[in-house]
Each structure stands twice: as structure tokens, then as C-alpha cells.
C-alpha positions as CSV (number, residue, x, y, z in Angstrom):
1,A,-148.6,88.1,-72.4
2,I,-147.7,91.0,-70.0
3,C,-146.3,88.6,-67.5
4,L,-144.4,86.7,-70.1
5,I,-142.8,89.9,-71.5
6,F,-141.7,91.3,-68.2
7,S,-140.7,88.1,-66.6
8,Q,-137.9,87.5,-69.1
9,N,-135.8,90.3,-67.6
10,I,-137.4,90.8,-64.2
11,I,-134.3,89.6,-62.3
12,R,-131.9,91.7,-64.3
13,L,-134.2,94.7,-63.9
14,F,-133.9,94.5,-60.2
15,Q,-130.2,94.0,-60.3
16,L,-129.7,97.4,-62.0
17,K,-129.2,100.6,-60.2
18,P,-131.3,103.1,-62.1
19,P,-129.8,106.6,-61.9
20,H,-133.0,108.6,-62.3
21,R,-136.3,108.8,-60.3
22,L,-138.3,108.0,-63.4
23,D,-136.3,104.8,-63.9
24,R,-136.8,103.8,-60.3
25,L,-140.6,104.5,-60.5
26,L,-140.7,102.4,-63.7
27,R,-139.0,99.5,-62.0
28,A,-141.6,99.7,-59.2
29,C,-144.5,99.7,-61.6
30,V,-143.4,96.5,-63.4
31,P,-144.3,94.0,-60.6
32,L,-147.5,96.1,-60.0
33,I,-148.8,95.6,-63.5
34,I,-147.8,91.9,-63.4
35,M,-149.9,91.5,-60.2
36,L,-152.7,93.5,-61.7
37,A,-152.8,91.3,-64.9
38,I,-152.8,88.1,-62.8
39,G,-155.4,89.5,-60.4
40,R,-157.7,90.4,-63.4
41,A,-157.3,86.9,-64.8
42,I,-158.2,85.4,-61.5
43,L,-161.2,87.7,-61.1
44,L,-162.6,87.0,-64.6
45,Y,-162.0,83.3,-64.8
46,T,-162.2,82.1,-61.1
47,L,-164.3,84.4,-59.0
48,V,-167.0,85.1,-61.6
49,E,-169.5,82.3,-61.7
50,D,-169.5,81.6,-65.4
51,Y,-168.5,83.1,-68.8
52,H,-172.0,84.5,-69.5
53,H,-172.1,86.1,-66.1
54,A,-168.7,87.7,-66.8
55,N,-169.9,89.1,-70.1
56,N,-172.9,90.6,-68.4
57,D,-170.9,92.1,-65.5
58,H,-169.9,95.3,-67.4
59,L,-168.7,97.0,-64.3
60,T,-166.1,94.3,-63.5
61,L,-164.9,94.1,-67.1
62,A,-164.7,97.9,-67.5
63,S,-163.0,98.6,-64.2
64,T,-160.3,95.9,-64.5
65,Q,-159.7,96.7,-68.1
66,F,-159.4,100.4,-67.3
67,L,-156.8,99.6,-64.6
68,V,-154.7,97.6,-67.0
69,F,-155.0,100.3,-69.6
70,F,-154.1,103.0,-67.2
71,M,-151.1,101.1,-65.9
72,S,-149.9,100.4,-69.4
73,L,-150.3,104.1,-70.4
74,F,-148.5,105.1,-67.2
75,I,-145.6,102.7,-67.9
76,L,-145.4,103.9,-71.5
77,T,-145.2,107.5,-70.2
78,L,-142.4,106.5,-67.8
79,L,-140.5,104.8,-70.6
80,Y,-140.7,107.9,-72.8
81,G,-139.8,110.2,-69.8
82,G,-136.9,108.0,-68.8
83,T,-135.6,107.9,-72.3
84,Y,-135.8,111.6,-72.7
85,Q,-134.1,112.1,-69.4
86,D,-131.3,109.7,-70.4
87,I,-130.8,111.7,-73.7
88,L,-130.6,115.0,-71.8
89,T,-128.1,113.5,-69.3
90,R,-125.9,112.1,-72.1
91,L,-126.0,115.4,-73.9
92,H,-125.0,117.2,-70.7
93,E,-122.1,114.8,-70.1
94,E,-120.9,115.2,-73.7
95,R,-121.0,118.9,-73.3
96,S,-119.3,119.1,-70.0
97,T,-116.8,116.3,-69.8
98,D,-113.5,115.5,-71.4
99,P,-114.0,112.4,-73.6
100,L,-110.6,110.9,-72.8
101,T,-110.4,111.2,-69.0
102,G,-114.0,111.7,-68.1
103,L,-113.1,114.8,-66.1
104,L,-114.8,118.2,-66.5
105,N,-113.8,120.2,-69.5
106,R,-112.8,123.9,-69.6
107,R,-116.4,125.0,-70.2
108,A,-117.8,123.0,-67.3
109,I,-115.1,124.2,-64.8
110,Y,-115.7,127.8,-65.7
111,E,-119.5,127.3,-65.2
112,Y,-118.7,125.9,-61.8
113,L,-116.5,128.9,-61.0
114,H,-119.3,131.2,-62.0
115,Y,-121.6,129.2,-59.7
116,I,-119.4,129.5,-56.6
117,Q,-118.7,133.2,-57.3
118,Q,-122.5,133.8,-57.3
119,N,-123.3,131.6,-54.2
120,S,-120.3,131.9,-51.9
121,V,-118.2,134.6,-50.1
122,S,-115.5,132.4,-48.8
123,E,-111.9,131.9,-49.9
124,H,-111.2,129.2,-52.5
125,A,-108.1,127.6,-53.9
126,A,-107.0,126.9,-57.4
127,I,-104.4,124.2,-58.3
128,L,-102.9,124.1,-61.7
129,C,-100.9,120.9,-62.4
130,D,-99.0,119.6,-65.4
131,I,-97.4,116.2,-66.1
132,D,-93.6,116.4,-66.3
133,Y,-91.9,115.4,-69.5
134,F,-95.2,114.2,-71.0
135,K,-93.9,114.8,-74.6
136,K,-91.2,112.3,-73.8
137,I,-93.8,109.6,-73.0
138,N,-95.5,110.2,-76.3
139,D,-92.2,110.2,-78.2
140,V,-90.7,107.0,-76.6
141,Y,-93.8,104.9,-76.0
142,G,-96.4,106.3,-78.4
143,H,-99.6,108.2,-78.2
144,L,-101.6,105.3,-76.8
145,A,-99.2,105.2,-73.8
146,G,-99.7,109.0,-73.5
147,D,-103.5,108.6,-73.4
148,L,-103.3,105.9,-70.8
149,A,-100.9,108.0,-68.7
150,L,-103.4,110.9,-68.8
151,K,-106.1,108.5,-67.6
152,H,-103.8,107.2,-64.9
153,V,-103.0,110.6,-63.5
154,S,-106.6,111.9,-63.8
155,Q,-107.9,108.8,-61.9
156,L,-105.4,109.3,-59.1
157,L,-106.2,113.0,-58.8
158,S,-110.0,112.6,-58.8
159,D,-110.0,109.6,-56.4
160,K,-108.1,111.5,-53.7
161,L,-110.0,114.8,-53.8
162,R,-112.9,115.7,-51.5
163,H,-116.4,115.1,-52.7
164,H,-117.1,118.8,-53.1
165,D,-113.9,119.6,-55.0
166,R,-113.8,119.8,-58.8
167,I,-111.1,118.8,-61.3
168,S,-110.9,119.5,-65.0
169,R,-108.6,118.8,-67.9
170,L,-107.9,122.1,-69.5
171,G,-106.1,120.6,-72.4
172,G,-103.1,118.5,-73.2
173,E,-101.5,117.3,-70.0
174,E,-102.7,120.2,-67.9
175,F,-105.3,119.9,-65.1
176,L,-107.1,122.5,-63.0
177,I,-108.4,121.7,-59.5
178,I,-110.8,124.0,-57.7
179,L,-111.0,123.6,-53.9
180,E,-114.1,125.3,-52.5
181,N,-113.8,127.0,-49.1
182,T,-110.1,126.2,-48.8
183,S,-107.2,128.2,-47.4
184,Q,-103.8,128.5,-49.0
185,R,-102.1,126.2,-46.4
186,T,-104.8,123.4,-46.9
187,A,-104.5,123.7,-50.7
188,V,-100.7,123.3,-50.6
189,N,-101.1,120.3,-48.3
190,I,-103.6,118.7,-50.7
191,A,-101.3,119.4,-53.7
192,E,-98.4,117.9,-51.8
193,R,-100.3,114.7,-51.1
194,L,-101.3,114.4,-54.7
195,R,-97.8,115.0,-55.8
196,K,-96.5,112.2,-53.6
197,L,-99.3,109.9,-54.6
198,I,-98.6,110.2,-58.3
199,E,-94.8,109.9,-57.8
200,T,-95.2,106.7,-55.8
201,T,-97.9,105.0,-57.9
202,P,-96.4,103.1,-60.8
203,F,-97.8,103.5,-64.3
204,V,-97.2,100.2,-66.2
205,Y,-97.5,100.1,-70.0
206,Q,-97.0,96.8,-71.8
207,G,-95.0,95.5,-69.0
208,T,-92.8,98.6,-68.7
209,T,-93.0,100.8,-65.6
210,I,-93.0,104.5,-66.5
211,Q,-92.1,107.0,-63.9
212,I,-94.6,109.9,-63.8
213,T,-94.3,113.1,-61.8
214,V,-96.5,116.2,-61.8
215,S,-95.7,119.8,-61.0
216,F,-98.2,122.1,-59.2
217,G,-99.0,125.8,-58.9
218,V,-101.3,126.8,-56.1
219,S,-103.1,130.1,-55.4
220,T,-106.2,131.3,-53.6
221,F,-109.0,133.7,-54.6
222,K,-112.1,135.4,-53.3
223,S,-115.5,134.8,-54.8
224,N,-115.7,138.4,-56.1
225,E,-112.3,138.2,-57.8
226,D,-111.9,137.8,-61.6
227,F,-110.5,134.3,-62.1
228,K,-108.4,135.0,-65.2
229,P,-105.6,136.7,-63.2
230,I,-105.7,133.8,-60.7
231,L,-105.3,131.3,-63.5
232,Q,-102.4,133.3,-64.9
233,L,-100.7,133.4,-61.5
234,C,-101.1,129.6,-61.1
235,D,-99.6,129.2,-64.5
236,V,-96.6,131.3,-63.5
237,L,-96.2,129.3,-60.3
238,L,-96.4,126.1,-62.3
239,Y,-93.7,127.3,-64.6
240,Q,-91.6,128.2,-61.5
241,A,-92.1,124.6,-60.2
242,K,-90.8,123.2,-63.5
243,K,-87.9,125.7,-63.6
244,F,-86.8,124.7,-60.1
245,G,-86.6,121.0,-60.9
246,R,-90.2,119.7,-61.6
247,N,-92.2,117.4,-59.3
248,K,-92.7,120.3,-57.0
249,V,-95.6,122.3,-55.4
250,E,-95.2,126.1,-55.7
251,S,-97.5,128.6,-54.0
252,E,-95.2,131.7,-53.6
253,L,-93.5,133.7,-56.3
254,Y,-89.8,134.0,-56.2
255,T,-87.9,136.7,-58.2
């Protein structure tokens, strides 16, 4: 019965890529309990001389039954542990990610900022970016096109960032990128590459190509600095980029 239950999905089980250690351990235990069940059957019905001898061999019966019971209990524990871990992971994702784009939300990016401020003394960069004329996309093509445009931009931004960088959707069509251990010049270069990428990558909605551009405000900060003034400075720089024609990267204030 054990072999029949597990053999139905054994191939699919090994095709999956389990995200957690408990899931990987559970996958390893499945063939183990199958082999144990088969080995017990062989021991009881082949190696033992006859049925009466098997009934009298209490040590054989007890030890093999204990192994099967222990493995079943162990797998049951792994199932409950893996399910509990999946629930915690899902709750954490719902708490820290934007449901539309899958990026970090405002709460999560501020938690990350608090982390690097507590664990680093280097200079970091903040990039605030905003989709140009986003309201026009919603008005002309509808809110579904606007949602898809947000996904399009967020995918381009996140794909081209370094693995240790963080990006979040602050709200609406505004994104915040935190570049850890990054100078002003490097941050401006990264923002410029992202600007060109979005400008040259077409967004197609129902057969119509929609031109999308993004404006950027870039600033740097130390770990011991309050981030609120930095975000305000980035917002002013972003406004300046829009004022001077949009589809620009601004990192210095002009009066």
C-alpha cells in the first residue's frame, strides 16, 4: 500500500524543485520508506522459513514494524513541518511584497534600510523613479493596460539590477531602488542604463506598441543618516527630471 501510494507521483516528486530544507528531506525519505517496506516484505515472506516461524520470531517482527512506524512518523512530521514553513513563507511574502508587481512594498524596503543601517558603514545609493505620463496610459488604454505597464517596467528594472540590490514599489507608478555599497557615479550609471533599457524596450498591449519612459532622481547616503531627508531629496530630483523634459536622470540640484 505504501509503495502504491507513493509510486503514483514519484516521478513528479523528483521533477519538483523544493524551496525548503524540510521539503528536500521529505523527498529523500520517500524512496527510503518504499525500500524499507519492500525489504520488510521480502524478509517476512521470503527469508523466514515459514509463516509459523515468522509469528514466533518476535524480534524480527517488532524491529521491522518499528522501522516502518518510525519512518512513517518521521515523514508525517516532515509533512507538517513543511506545510507550516510554507504557510509562514506565504504570510511573509504577502506582508512584504506588492501584489501586482511582486516587488518589495514600502514596509519591506524600509525594513531593509534599517538592516543595512545597522550592519554597514559604507555609502549607499537611492534611486527614485516614476513612469512618465502614466495617467495618460490609463486614460487612453484603460487600467488593465496600466497594470500591465507597471509589470513591464518592474520586470525590466528588477532583471537588470545586481543580486544584492533591492527594488520596491512605493505606490502608484513610483519605484524606489536601494543600491548597497554604491557611489554616486555608479548609481547614476546604473540609472542611465535602466532609463535607456525601458525607453528602447517596447510595451505591446493588444497589438498596440506603447512608448514608455521613466524619470529618475539619484542620491547617496551614509548608513548613519536618516533616510527620510534622502527620500525627499530624491523626490525633488525626480521632479526636476520631469520639469526638464522627462526621460532623464537627475543627481544634482539646479536652482
